[in-house]
C-alpha positions as CSV (number, residue, x, y, z in Angstrom):
1,M,-51.3,-58.1,-108.8
2,K,-48.1,-57.4,-110.0
3,G,-48.1,-53.8,-110.4
4,G,-49.9,-53.4,-106.7
5,F,-47.3,-55.5,-105.6
6,S,-44.4,-53.6,-106.8
7,R,-46.4,-50.2,-105.5
8,F,-46.1,-51.6,-102.0
9,R,-42.6,-53.0,-102.4
10,G,-41.7,-49.1,-103.5
11,K,-43.6,-47.6,-100.7
12,E,-41.6,-49.6,-98.0
13,F,-38.3,-49.1,-99.5
14,S,-38.9,-45.6,-99.4
15,L,-40.3,-45.6,-95.6
16,L,-37.0,-47.7,-95.2
17,L,-34.9,-44.5,-96.1
18,I,-36.6,-42.3,-94.2
19,V,-36.2,-43.8,-90.8
20,I,-32.5,-44.7,-91.8
21,L,-32.4,-41.1,-92.6
22,G,-33.9,-39.6,-89.1
23,T,-31.8,-42.0,-87.0
24,T,-28.3,-40.7,-88.4
25,I,-29.7,-37.3,-88.0
26,L,-30.8,-37.4,-84.6
27,I,-27.4,-39.6,-83.7
28,W,-25.7,-36.6,-85.4
29,A,-27.4,-34.6,-83.3
30,W,-27.3,-36.0,-80.4
31,D,-23.1,-35.9,-80.3
32,R,-23.0,-32.6,-81.7
33,A,-25.7,-30.9,-79.6
34,P,-24.6,-30.1,-75.7
35,F,-27.8,-29.2,-74.1
36,V,-28.9,-32.6,-74.6
37,T,-26.7,-34.5,-72.4
38,T,-28.4,-31.5,-69.5
39,L,-31.6,-33.9,-69.8
40,L,-29.9,-36.8,-67.9
41,P,-29.1,-36.3,-63.9
42,P,-25.4,-35.7,-62.9
43,K,-23.1,-38.9,-63.3
44,E,-22.0,-38.2,-59.4
45,Q,-25.5,-39.4,-58.4
46,F,-24.8,-42.4,-59.5
47,Q,-21.1,-43.1,-57.9
48,L,-21.0,-44.7,-54.2
49,P,-18.9,-42.8,-51.8
50,Q,-15.4,-44.5,-51.5
51,A,-14.4,-43.4,-47.9
52,S,-16.4,-44.3,-45.1
53,S,-17.3,-42.1,-42.6
54,E,-18.1,-44.7,-39.8
55,P,-15.5,-44.2,-36.8
56,H,-12.6,-46.5,-36.0
57,F,-11.6,-47.7,-33.1
58,Q,-8.2,-49.5,-31.8
59,I,-8.9,-52.4,-29.5
60,S,-5.9,-54.2,-27.2
61,K,-6.3,-56.4,-25.2
62,D,-6.2,-55.9,-21.0
63,V,-4.5,-58.1,-18.5
64,D,-5.6,-57.4,-15.0
65,V,-2.8,-58.4,-12.0
66,A,-2.5,-57.0,-8.5
67,D,-1.6,-53.6,-7.4
68,Q,2.0,-52.6,-7.7
69,N,1.9,-49.8,-5.4
70,P,3.2,-50.2,-2.1
71,A,0.7,-50.7,0.7
72,G,1.7,-47.4,2.2
73,N,1.9,-45.3,-1.5
74,Y,-0.9,-42.8,-1.3
75,S,-0.6,-42.3,-5.3
76,P,-3.2,-43.0,-7.4
77,R,-3.5,-46.5,-8.8
78,T,-2.6,-47.1,-12.0
79,R,-3.6,-49.2,-14.7
80,V,-0.8,-50.2,-17.6
81,Q,-1.9,-51.2,-21.0
82,D,-0.4,-53.7,-23.4
83,K,-0.1,-51.5,-26.6
84,E,1.4,-52.8,-30.3
85,T,3.6,-50.2,-31.5
86,P,3.4,-49.7,-35.1
87,P,5.6,-47.9,-37.4
88,A,5.7,-44.0,-36.4
89,T,4.5,-43.0,-39.7
90,E,1.6,-39.5,-40.5
91,H,-1.0,-42.1,-40.7
92,T,-0.3,-43.7,-37.3
93,E,-0.1,-40.3,-35.7
94,A,-3.4,-39.0,-37.1
95,K,-5.4,-41.9,-36.5
96,N,-4.6,-41.1,-32.4
97,K,-6.7,-38.1,-32.8
98,Q,-9.9,-37.5,-31.7
99,V,-13.2,-35.5,-33.3
100,L,-15.7,-35.3,-30.9
101,E,-18.1,-33.2,-33.2
102,V,-17.7,-31.4,-36.5
103,G,-19.4,-28.2,-36.6
104,K,-19.7,-27.1,-32.8
105,I,-15.7,-26.0,-32.4
106,G,-14.8,-24.6,-29.0
107,S,-18.6,-25.8,-27.7
108,G,-17.0,-28.0,-24.8
109,E,-19.3,-30.2,-25.8
110,S,-18.9,-34.2,-25.4
111,S,-20.0,-36.2,-27.6
112,P,-22.2,-39.5,-27.2
113,L,-19.1,-41.8,-27.0
114,S,-17.4,-39.7,-24.0
115,K,-20.3,-39.7,-21.9
116,A,-20.6,-43.5,-21.7
117,K,-17.1,-42.5,-19.6
118,E,-19.1,-40.5,-17.5
119,N,-21.6,-43.0,-16.9
120,A,-19.2,-45.8,-16.2
121,S,-17.4,-43.4,-13.4
122,S,-17.1,-43.9,-10.1
123,S,-16.4,-40.8,-7.5
124,V,-12.5,-41.5,-6.2
125,T,-10.5,-39.7,-3.6
126,E,-7.5,-37.1,-4.3
127,T,-5.4,-40.2,-3.4
128,E,-7.0,-42.9,-6.3
129,A,-6.8,-42.4,-9.9
130,K,-9.5,-42.6,-12.6
131,D,-8.7,-44.7,-15.7
132,N,-4.8,-43.5,-15.5
133,L,-3.3,-45.3,-18.5
134,V,0.2,-46.1,-18.5
135,V,2.1,-48.0,-21.3
136,E,5.3,-49.1,-20.2
137,F,8.2,-50.0,-23.2
138,G,10.8,-52.3,-23.4
139,E,14.2,-51.2,-24.3
140,N,13.2,-51.8,-27.7
141,G,10.5,-49.3,-28.4
142,S,7.8,-51.8,-28.2
143,A,5.2,-52.5,-25.3
144,E,6.4,-55.0,-23.3
145,G,5.6,-56.9,-20.0
146,S,2.4,-54.4,-19.5
147,I,0.6,-54.4,-16.5
148,V,-2.8,-53.7,-15.6
149,T,-4.1,-52.5,-12.7
150,E,-7.7,-51.7,-11.8
151,T,-9.4,-48.7,-10.0
152,K,-11.3,-49.8,-6.8
153,G,-14.9,-49.7,-7.8
154,K,-15.3,-50.0,-11.0
155,H,-18.8,-50.2,-12.3
156,D,-19.3,-53.2,-14.8
157,Q,-19.3,-52.2,-18.5
158,N,-19.2,-54.2,-21.6
159,E,-16.2,-55.0,-24.2
160,G,-17.0,-52.2,-26.1
161,E,-17.6,-49.4,-23.9
162,K,-14.3,-50.5,-21.7
163,D,-12.2,-50.6,-25.1
164,L,-13.8,-47.5,-25.7
165,K,-12.7,-46.0,-22.5
166,Q,-9.6,-47.3,-22.8
167,K,-7.8,-46.1,-26.4
168,G,-8.9,-42.6,-28.0
169,Q,-11.7,-42.7,-31.3
170,T,-10.8,-41.3,-34.5
171,L,-13.7,-40.2,-37.6
172,D,-12.9,-40.3,-40.8
173,L,-14.2,-36.6,-42.5
174,A,-15.4,-37.8,-46.1
175,I,-16.4,-34.9,-48.1
176,P,-20.1,-35.5,-50.1
177,M,-19.1,-36.5,-53.5
178,G,-20.0,-33.9,-56.0
179,Y,-19.6,-30.9,-53.1
180,A,-16.6,-29.2,-54.3
181,S,-18.1,-28.9,-57.8
182,A,-21.4,-27.4,-56.1
183,N,-19.4,-24.7,-53.6
184,S,-16.1,-24.9,-53.5
185,S,-15.6,-21.7,-51.2
186,L,-18.1,-23.4,-48.5
187,K,-15.9,-26.4,-48.8
188,E,-12.6,-24.6,-48.2
189,Q,-14.8,-22.9,-45.1
190,D,-15.9,-26.7,-43.5
191,E,-12.1,-27.8,-44.1
192,K,-10.6,-24.9,-42.6
193,N,-13.5,-25.2,-39.5
194,I,-12.0,-29.2,-39.4
195,T,-9.1,-28.1,-39.1
196,V,-9.4,-25.9,-36.3
197,L,-11.2,-28.5,-34.3
198,V,-9.0,-31.2,-35.0
199,N,-5.9,-29.1,-34.4
200,N,-7.6,-27.9,-30.8
201,E,-8.9,-31.3,-29.7
202,A,-6.4,-33.4,-31.1
203,C,-3.3,-32.1,-29.1
204,N,-4.0,-33.7,-25.1
205,Y,-1.2,-32.4,-23.4
206,A,-1.4,-34.4,-20.6
207,K,-0.6,-37.9,-23.0
208,G,2.9,-37.9,-23.5
209,K,6.0,-39.3,-22.1
210,W,9.5,-37.4,-20.3
211,V,12.8,-37.8,-22.2
212,V,15.8,-36.6,-21.1
213,D,16.8,-32.9,-22.5
214,N,20.1,-31.6,-21.3
215,S,18.8,-28.0,-22.2
216,R,17.0,-28.1,-19.3
217,P,16.5,-26.6,-16.3
218,L,15.1,-23.2,-17.6
219,Y,16.7,-21.5,-15.0
220,S,18.9,-21.9,-11.8
221,G,17.7,-23.4,-9.0
222,L,20.8,-21.4,-7.4
223,G,19.6,-18.1,-9.0
224,C,15.7,-16.9,-9.0
225,K,16.5,-15.8,-5.3
226,R,14.0,-12.7,-5.5
227,W,10.6,-15.2,-6.9
228,L,11.9,-18.4,-5.5
229,A,11.3,-19.4,-1.6
230,Q,14.5,-21.3,-0.4
231,M,12.5,-24.1,1.4
232,W,11.6,-25.0,-2.0
233,A,15.2,-24.4,-4.2
234,C,16.6,-27.6,-3.7
235,R,20.3,-26.5,-5.5
236,L,20.7,-24.4,-1.8
237,M,19.9,-27.6,-0.3
238,Q,22.1,-31.1,0.8
239,R,20.5,-32.7,-2.3
240,T,23.4,-34.0,-4.4
241,D,21.6,-35.6,-8.0
242,F,20.2,-33.2,-9.9
243,A,19.2,-35.8,-12.5
244,Y,15.4,-34.5,-12.0
245,E,16.0,-31.1,-13.7
246,K,17.1,-32.5,-16.9
247,L,13.6,-34.1,-18.0
248,R,11.1,-32.4,-20.2
249,W,7.7,-33.8,-20.9
250,Q,7.2,-34.9,-24.5
251,P,3.4,-34.7,-25.6
252,N,2.3,-37.7,-27.4
253,N,1.2,-36.7,-31.6
254,C,1.8,-33.1,-30.9
255,Q,4.6,-30.8,-30.5
256,M,4.2,-28.4,-27.3
257,E,5.5,-24.6,-28.1
258,E,8.6,-23.7,-26.6
259,F,8.7,-21.5,-23.5
260,E,10.8,-18.4,-23.7
261,G,9.9,-15.7,-21.5
262,A,9.6,-13.2,-23.7
263,K,7.3,-14.4,-26.2
264,F,5.2,-15.5,-23.2
265,L,5.5,-11.8,-22.1
266,K,4.4,-10.4,-25.6
267,R,1.6,-13.1,-25.8
268,M,-0.1,-11.8,-22.0
269,Q,0.9,-7.8,-23.6
270,D,-1.8,-6.2,-21.0
271,K,-3.3,-9.5,-19.3
272,T,-3.0,-10.4,-15.7
273,L,-2.4,-13.9,-14.9
274,A,-3.8,-14.9,-11.8
275,F,-3.0,-18.0,-9.4
276,V,-5.6,-18.8,-6.6
277,G,-5.0,-21.6,-4.8
278,D,-2.9,-23.4,-2.2
279,S,0.6,-23.8,-1.4
280,L,1.1,-26.0,-4.6
281,G,-0.2,-23.0,-6.6
282,R,2.1,-20.4,-5.0
283,Q,4.8,-23.3,-6.0
284,Q,3.4,-23.0,-9.5
285,F,3.4,-19.2,-9.3
286,Q,7.5,-18.8,-8.5
287,S,7.8,-21.7,-11.0
288,L,6.5,-19.2,-13.4
289,M,8.2,-15.8,-12.3
290,C,11.7,-17.9,-12.5
291,M,10.3,-19.1,-15.8
292,I,10.2,-16.0,-17.1
293,T,12.9,-13.8,-16.3
294,G,15.7,-16.8,-16.5
295,G,15.9,-16.5,-12.9
296,N,17.4,-13.5,-12.7
297,D,16.6,-10.4,-10.8
298,R,14.6,-8.2,-12.9
299,H,15.1,-4.8,-11.7
300,D,12.2,-3.3,-13.7
301,V,9.8,-5.5,-12.2
302,I,7.7,-3.9,-9.7
303,D,5.9,-5.1,-6.9
304,V,2.1,-4.2,-7.3
305,G,0.7,-6.1,-4.3
306,E,-1.2,-3.5,-2.8
307,K,-3.2,-3.2,-5.7
308,Y,-4.6,-6.6,-4.9
309,A,-5.0,-5.8,-1.1
310,L,-2.0,-8.5,-1.0
311,V,-0.2,-7.3,1.7
312,K,1.2,-8.9,4.8
313,P,-1.3,-8.3,8.2
314,R,-0.5,-7.4,11.2
315,G,1.0,-9.9,13.0
316,G,1.4,-12.5,9.9
317,V,4.5,-14.5,9.0
318,R,3.8,-13.2,5.3
319,P,0.7,-11.8,3.1
320,N,-2.0,-14.1,1.2
321,G,-0.3,-13.2,-2.0
322,W,2.2,-11.9,-4.6
323,A,1.8,-9.4,-7.8
324,Y,4.5,-8.4,-10.0
325,W,4.4,-6.4,-12.9
326,F,6.5,-5.8,-16.2
327,P,6.3,-2.7,-17.5
328,S,8.1,-3.6,-20.5
329,T,4.4,-5.5,-21.6
330,N,1.8,-4.3,-19.2
331,T,1.8,-7.4,-17.8
332,T,1.1,-8.8,-14.4
333,V,1.4,-12.0,-12.9
334,L,0.1,-12.6,-9.5
335,Y,-0.7,-15.1,-6.7
336,Y,-3.6,-15.1,-3.9
337,W,-3.7,-18.2,-1.4
338,S,-6.9,-19.9,-0.9
339,A,-6.2,-23.7,0.3
340,C,-10.1,-24.2,0.0
341,L,-11.5,-22.3,-3.0
342,C,-14.0,-20.9,-1.4
343,D,-14.9,-17.9,1.3
344,L,-13.6,-18.1,4.9
345,E,-15.7,-15.4,7.0
346,P,-14.6,-15.0,11.1
347,I,-17.9,-16.0,13.0
348,D,-16.8,-13.4,15.5
349,I,-14.7,-10.7,14.3
350,K,-13.9,-9.4,18.0
351,N,-12.7,-12.9,19.3
352,P,-8.8,-13.1,18.1
353,A,-9.6,-17.0,18.2
354,T,-13.0,-17.0,16.7
355,D,-13.9,-19.8,13.9
356,Y,-14.3,-19.3,10.7
357,A,-17.4,-19.6,8.5
358,M,-15.9,-22.0,5.5
359,H,-18.6,-21.5,3.0
360,L,-18.6,-24.8,0.6
361,D,-20.4,-22.7,-2.1
362,R,-19.1,-19.2,-2.2
363,P,-16.1,-18.5,-3.9
364,P,-13.3,-16.5,-2.3
365,A,-13.5,-12.9,-1.8
366,F,-10.6,-11.9,-3.5
367,L,-12.6,-13.4,-7.0
368,R,-15.5,-11.2,-6.6
369,L,-13.5,-8.3,-5.9
370,F,-10.8,-8.6,-9.1
371,L,-12.0,-11.1,-11.2
372,H,-13.1,-8.0,-13.6
373,K,-8.9,-7.2,-13.7
374,I,-8.0,-10.9,-14.8
375,D,-7.3,-12.6,-18.0
376,V,-6.2,-15.7,-17.5
377,L,-7.2,-17.7,-14.0
378,V,-5.7,-20.7,-12.5
379,L,-7.5,-22.2,-9.8
380,N,-6.5,-25.1,-7.7
381,T,-7.3,-27.2,-4.4
382,G,-7.3,-30.1,-2.8
383,H,-4.4,-31.3,-0.1
384,H,-5.9,-29.2,2.6
385,W,-9.3,-30.9,2.7
386,N,-8.6,-32.7,5.2
387,R,-9.9,-32.9,9.2
388,G,-6.3,-32.2,10.4
389,K,-6.7,-28.9,8.6
390,L,-10.5,-27.7,9.2
391,R,-9.6,-28.3,13.1
392,E,-5.8,-26.8,12.6
393,N,-7.5,-23.4,10.7
394,R,-10.9,-23.6,13.0
395,W,-12.8,-23.8,9.9
396,V,-16.2,-24.9,10.3
397,M,-18.4,-25.7,7.0
398,H,-21.5,-23.4,6.0
399,V,-23.8,-23.8,3.0
400,G,-26.2,-21.5,2.2
401,G,-25.3,-19.1,4.6
402,M,-25.6,-21.4,7.9
403,P,-23.5,-24.4,9.3
404,N,-23.8,-27.4,7.1
405,S,-26.2,-29.7,8.2
406,N,-26.1,-32.3,5.2
407,K,-24.5,-35.3,6.3
408,K,-23.3,-35.8,3.0
409,L,-21.3,-32.9,2.8
410,A,-20.4,-33.7,6.2
411,M,-17.9,-36.4,4.6
412,I,-14.6,-34.1,3.4
413,G,-14.3,-35.9,0.1
414,D,-18.0,-34.9,-1.0
415,A,-17.3,-31.0,0.8
416,K,-14.3,-30.9,-1.9
417,N,-16.2,-32.3,-4.2
418,F,-18.9,-29.8,-4.0
419,T,-16.6,-26.9,-3.0
420,I,-14.8,-27.5,-6.6
421,H,-18.1,-27.7,-8.6
422,S,-19.2,-24.6,-6.8
423,I,-16.4,-22.6,-8.0
424,V,-16.1,-23.9,-11.2
425,D,-19.3,-23.4,-11.7
426,W,-19.3,-19.7,-11.0
427,V,-16.2,-19.0,-12.8
428,N,-18.3,-20.4,-15.6
429,K,-21.2,-18.4,-15.3
430,Q,-19.3,-15.4,-15.1
431,L,-17.5,-16.1,-18.7
432,P,-20.1,-14.0,-20.1
433,K,-19.6,-10.9,-18.2
434,H,-15.7,-10.7,-19.5
435,P,-14.9,-12.2,-22.5
436,R,-11.5,-12.3,-22.3
437,L,-11.3,-13.7,-19.6
438,K,-9.6,-17.5,-20.1
439,A,-10.2,-19.9,-17.0
440,F,-8.4,-22.6,-15.9
441,Y,-8.8,-25.3,-13.3
442,R,-5.7,-27.4,-12.6
443,S,-5.8,-31.0,-11.0
444,I,-4.5,-32.1,-8.0
445,S,-0.8,-32.5,-7.9
446,P,0.1,-36.2,-6.5
447,R,2.0,-37.2,-3.2
448,H,4.4,-39.7,-2.8
449,F,4.6,-41.2,0.7
450,V,5.5,-44.7,0.8
451,N,5.6,-46.5,3.8
452,G,3.2,-43.9,5.8
453,D,2.1,-40.1,6.2
454,W,4.2,-36.8,6.4
455,N,3.7,-37.8,10.3
456,T,3.8,-41.5,9.8
457,G,7.3,-41.8,8.8
458,G,6.3,-41.8,5.0
459,S,9.5,-41.2,2.9
460,C,10.1,-40.6,-1.0
461,D,14.0,-41.0,-0.9
462,N,13.5,-42.7,-4.6
463,T,16.4,-40.6,-7.0
464,T,15.6,-42.7,-9.9
465,P,12.3,-41.9,-11.9
466,M,9.9,-44.2,-12.3
467,S,8.6,-42.6,-15.5
468,V,11.8,-44.3,-17.1
469,G,10.3,-46.1,-20.2
470,K,6.5,-45.2,-19.3
471,V,4.0,-43.0,-21.4
472,V,0.9,-41.8,-20.4
473,M,-2.5,-43.0,-22.7
474,Q,-5.0,-42.2,-20.9
475,N,-7.6,-39.8,-22.2
476,D,-9.6,-38.6,-18.8
477,S,-8.0,-36.8,-15.8
478,S,-6.9,-39.0,-13.2
479,D,-8.4,-36.3,-11.0
480,Y,-11.9,-37.3,-11.3
481,S,-13.3,-34.4,-8.9
482,A,-12.0,-31.7,-11.4
483,G,-12.8,-33.6,-14.8
484,S,-16.2,-33.8,-13.7
485,A,-16.6,-30.4,-12.6
486,V,-15.4,-28.4,-16.3
487,K,-17.1,-30.8,-18.5
488,G,-19.7,-29.1,-20.3
489,T,-18.6,-25.6,-18.8
490,G,-16.1,-23.2,-20.4
491,V,-13.5,-23.7,-17.8
492,K,-10.3,-25.5,-19.0
493,L,-8.6,-28.5,-17.6
494,L,-5.0,-28.2,-16.8
495,D,-4.5,-32.0,-16.1
496,V,-0.8,-32.1,-14.6
497,T,-1.6,-35.4,-12.2
498,A,-0.4,-38.2,-14.4
499,L,2.6,-36.9,-15.7
500,S,3.1,-35.9,-12.2
501,Q,2.6,-39.2,-10.8
502,L,5.9,-40.4,-12.6
503,R,8.1,-38.4,-11.0
504,D,8.2,-39.5,-7.2
505,E,12.2,-38.2,-7.6
506,G,11.4,-34.7,-7.8
507,H,9.6,-33.9,-4.6
508,I,12.1,-32.2,-1.8
509,S,11.9,-35.5,0.2
510,R,14.0,-35.6,3.2
511,F,16.3,-32.6,2.4
512,S,13.7,-30.1,3.6
513,I,15.4,-27.1,5.4
514,T,12.3,-26.4,7.1
515,A,10.9,-30.1,8.5
516,K,11.0,-31.7,11.6
517,P,13.9,-34.7,11.9
518,G,11.9,-37.6,10.4
519,V,9.4,-35.9,8.6
520,Q,9.8,-36.2,4.8
521,D,8.2,-33.5,2.5
522,C,6.8,-35.9,-0.8
523,L,4.1,-33.6,-1.5
524,H,6.3,-30.0,-2.5
525,W,8.4,-30.6,-5.5
526,C,12.1,-29.0,-6.1
527,L,12.1,-26.1,-7.8
528,P,13.2,-25.5,-10.9
529,G,10.8,-29.2,-11.6
530,V,7.8,-30.4,-12.4
531,P,5.9,-27.4,-11.8
532,D,7.9,-25.5,-14.6
533,T,5.8,-28.5,-16.8
534,W,2.4,-27.2,-15.8
535,N,3.6,-23.9,-16.8
536,E,4.5,-25.2,-20.1
537,I,1.4,-26.7,-20.2
538,L,-0.6,-23.6,-19.4
539,F,1.5,-21.4,-22.0
540,A,0.6,-23.9,-24.9
541,Q,-2.9,-24.0,-23.9
542,I,-3.3,-20.2,-23.8
543,S,-1.4,-19.9,-27.0
544,D,-3.7,-23.0,-28.6
545,M,-7.3,-20.8,-27.3
546,S,-5.9,-17.5,-28.8
547,K,-5.1,-18.9,-32.0
548,V,-9.0,-20.4,-32.6
549,Q,-9.7,-16.7,-31.6
550,D,-7.8,-15.1,-33.4
551,E,-9.3,-17.5,-36.7
């Protein structure tokens, strides 16, 4: 029995030694053999993301009070918001940027968030504002005593949508973990795309404030006599205060490229820029000519109006437009007068006193003839849409080639909105045929008549700008018709309404040399003046679009 027991214990001891030796070898091989680790799943798959991709919203509390505008003020009504001012850091500036959709660069598509704004919006006239958001700052730079005035007829909406309409949204873009090691080249391309999108969408030039800049104006109001009409050159009038010339528009969270005539011509080399619109469009055209030339009479600039049929008609006071060519860069800048942005056609060509068919659904004949020659197009309309102007000009509304029978379009506001959407839609459909064309629709320029209209004693005598201490913070344009017309199209919005609304002191006012006694001009602007800023923003937007195309 003892021998058998001893043999059993000897075998057990040998087996134990074999197990220990095998385990030791296995552990040594595990540490030494790299191929063994490939049998395990990657560590990255077990890590949780450290950055959230959920949108972050900035929310503030609004206080509703009565409208602060005088009873007779026809300017857009404003909404002002209390806003806590954080330190000016790169982080807080970045949080104010808005990203719509990653990967849809330049598509112009709106996110579901922005669509909520459209659904909650109601149609407004040219003298009303949509979501006009202005923040008033106290002397110490903080937001104090903010006042909020709501636009009439605004739809009820839940608090989430309301906060969304009043604040920009930002998305923290998180790259999936393990992405860099998997495909670094794709990551670099995506980061480039994200950068382009942020740079393209983040700088809303319509948001910002007016600041004093002693280097302004960009040209002398005493000069520029070749390009600037005397009726708009306030330096040649009896006006004695010119502080309005020293204000410069500073966009929020981005730097607007400094305008230089030589730089503009270089960027517009071998190109044609055309303004098509009413007298405010003519002001913008004359402003740009003065800005490019610095107000100097450039003898090398050639009048080429005849090439575009811009000649003074027999018995006319002035031509229906102007065109000038800069030979050094082969650049043409022109203006065509089209107050209603639709086709006008004499009903009886043999009758000098004939009425004119005002085709609401047709673009001006000028655009149909010369669009192929235009590289940058700037459209505008608005202030001629009233019964008095239609009667004075003998315009009769037509749709589909026939006198209008639609009762809804018989309303001036509806007819104007229909025409704006019609012209924008037509231009948008032409863009594929003209790939180089950049098209803009400029929002309406506000009027500042107080205690009446232009023919009922309305005035704008203020010389201290209401812009002092105010910052435009709204995301949507105050011109609802313009903003809704360009939405989802390739036509860009040149939004100048809210920033111009703050400049009531910049009008010609009582100093007009052509107005009748007691009649003030609170519609047109002194030049140099506010339209110069419109052109600075236009130049910035053209530059931004060119950079995106180059990339």
